[in-house]
N, C-alpha and C positions, 0 to 999 in steps of 0.2 A: 504493500500500500504506499509506504513512504517513498520508495523508488518510483512508483507511478506518479505520484504527486510531483516529485523533483523533476521528472521527465517533462511533465506538462509545464512546469514552471519555466523552463528554457524557452518555450514557444509563446510565452505570454506577451512579450514585446521584444524589440531589438536590443534594448539594454540587457534584458535577462539572457537573451540568446548569446550575446557577445561575451558573457562571463565563461563560456566554454573555452575561451582563448586567453593567452597571456596579454598583459597590458599593451605591449607594442603592436599586437594584432588588433585589439579593440580600438586603438587609436586610428586605424585605417578603415574601420568599418563604414562610417558615413559616406565616404568617397568611393570605396572599392568593393564592398560586399553588398549583395542584394538585400533590400529591406524585406522583412517578413511578409508584409502585405503584398508586395509584388511577387514574391515566391509562391504565395498561396494562389494568387490570381493566375499566374503562369502555369502552375502545376494543375490547376483545374482544367485548363485548356489543353495541355500537353498529354495528360493522362485520360485520353478520350475513350479508352477501352481497357478492361483488365489485362494485365500482363505486359503493358507497353514498356519498352526500354528507351529511356530518355537520356540524352547526352548533354551535359553542360560543358560548353567549350571554353576552356580557361577557367577552371573551377576554383582557383585560389585556395582558401582555407576551407572550402566545402559548404559554405553557408546555404547556398541555394539548394544543393542536393539534399542536405540533411533536413532542411525545412520542408522542402517539397515532398520528400519521402515521408515525413511525419503527417503532412496534410493528405497525401494520396498513397496510402499503404498498399494499394493493389497494383501499383506500378513500381518499377525499379529505376532509380536515378543514378547515372554514372557521371563522374567528373573527370575530365582530363586536364592535368596541370603539369607544366614543364619544370617548375621550381620544386625541387625535392623537399625543402623545408616547409613550404606551404602544403604540399601533399601530406606530409607527416602531421601537420596541424589538423588537416581534415580527417585523417584516420583516427587521431586521438579524440577529436570532438565527437565524431560518430559513435565511438565506443562509449564515451561518457554519457551521451544522449540516448544511448541504447536503441539505435536505429539499425535495423537489419536489412532494409531494402535500398541502401545507398552504397555504392562502391566507387573507389577512386583509383585512377590509372596515372602513374608518373611517366609522362611521355610528351613529346612535341606533337601538336595537332597534325603536322604534316606526315607523321609516321603512324597515325592511327586510321584504321579502316572504319569509315563512317557507315559502311553497308550493314554493320551488325546492329545498328540503332534505328528506332522508329521515328522519333521526334527529337527536336533540338532546342536548346536555350542558349542565347548569346548575349552576354552583358559586355559587349565591346572590349574584350580582353586584348585586342590588337592595338587599341588606340595609344597605349603606352609608347609605341614606337614613334608616334608623332608629337608626343608631349614631353618636353624635357623636364618639366617642373613638378610633375605629379605622378612619379613612378613608385611602385611598391618598394622596390629595392634595386640594387645593381647586380643581381645574381645572374641575369641573362643578358644577351646582346640586344641592342636596340638600333633600329634604322628605318628609314622610309621604305627602303627596298624590302625589308622583312614584313612591314605592314602590307605592302602590295602582294608579296608572296603568300602570306597567311590568308589574305582576303580572296586571292585567286584560287587557292587550294579549297577553301570552304565553299566558294561559289561553284566550282566544278563538282565538288562532292554533293552538294545540294541539288545541282542540275540532274545528277544521276539517280536521285531518290524518286520513288514512284508517286503518282498522283495521290493526294490525300495526306501526304507528309506534313506535319505541323512544325512550325518554327515560332519561337518567341524572341524578339530582339528588345534590348533595353539600352537606351543611349547609343544607338548605332547610327552610323552615317549611311547604312544600307549598301555599302560597297560589296558586301558578301552575299547579298540577296538576289537570286536570279529573277528575271521578270516573270518566270512561270509561277512564282509565289504571289498570291493575292492577299492583301491585307484585309482581315475581316474585323479587326478591332484596332483602334488607335486612341490612346488616352488623350485627355484634353491638353496635356503639356507636350504631346507628340513624342514622348520618350519611350513609352511601352507600346509595342506593336505585335499583333498576333497574326500569323500568316498560314495559309493552307495552299499547298501546291495543286495547281489545276491539272 
């Protein structure tokens, strides 16, 4: 009973959830990790049928996957992250929150086969390559060329997905979204968009 209440407590609000992480990670939350309200809304859209496999591209410390998995227990949420430290934080937070339907992969997105996943979440993890002032750390290389490379890779991967594939973007410039994806929802501030492939 006490463990169940503790688990629920992490999902009460963003401040409560961020206690799953060390102080230096909590300080990055507002700018770099998905708010719980967005995670819940995106998860509702992406988990459109039981058993769906949903990939978070550039999952950081795993906040979206852990929260989405909590809100949609009938789906499995996967996160791919190239920084080993952030990947480790995600694994640890998942264990503390007692979430069994989230998994994390330590890999560069260009080396991951996206054909294994049904739907996708993208909180513009490539943008750090264009922004010198607001990077998470200096653990990886950054360049405009990498931004273009990553966007092209994701664009081509999404182009190969079947009709009906769902995508949620948050703070995206849409460089990675093929024209075959139709926006079915756009938030008032234009930052959150939900797409279905025609």
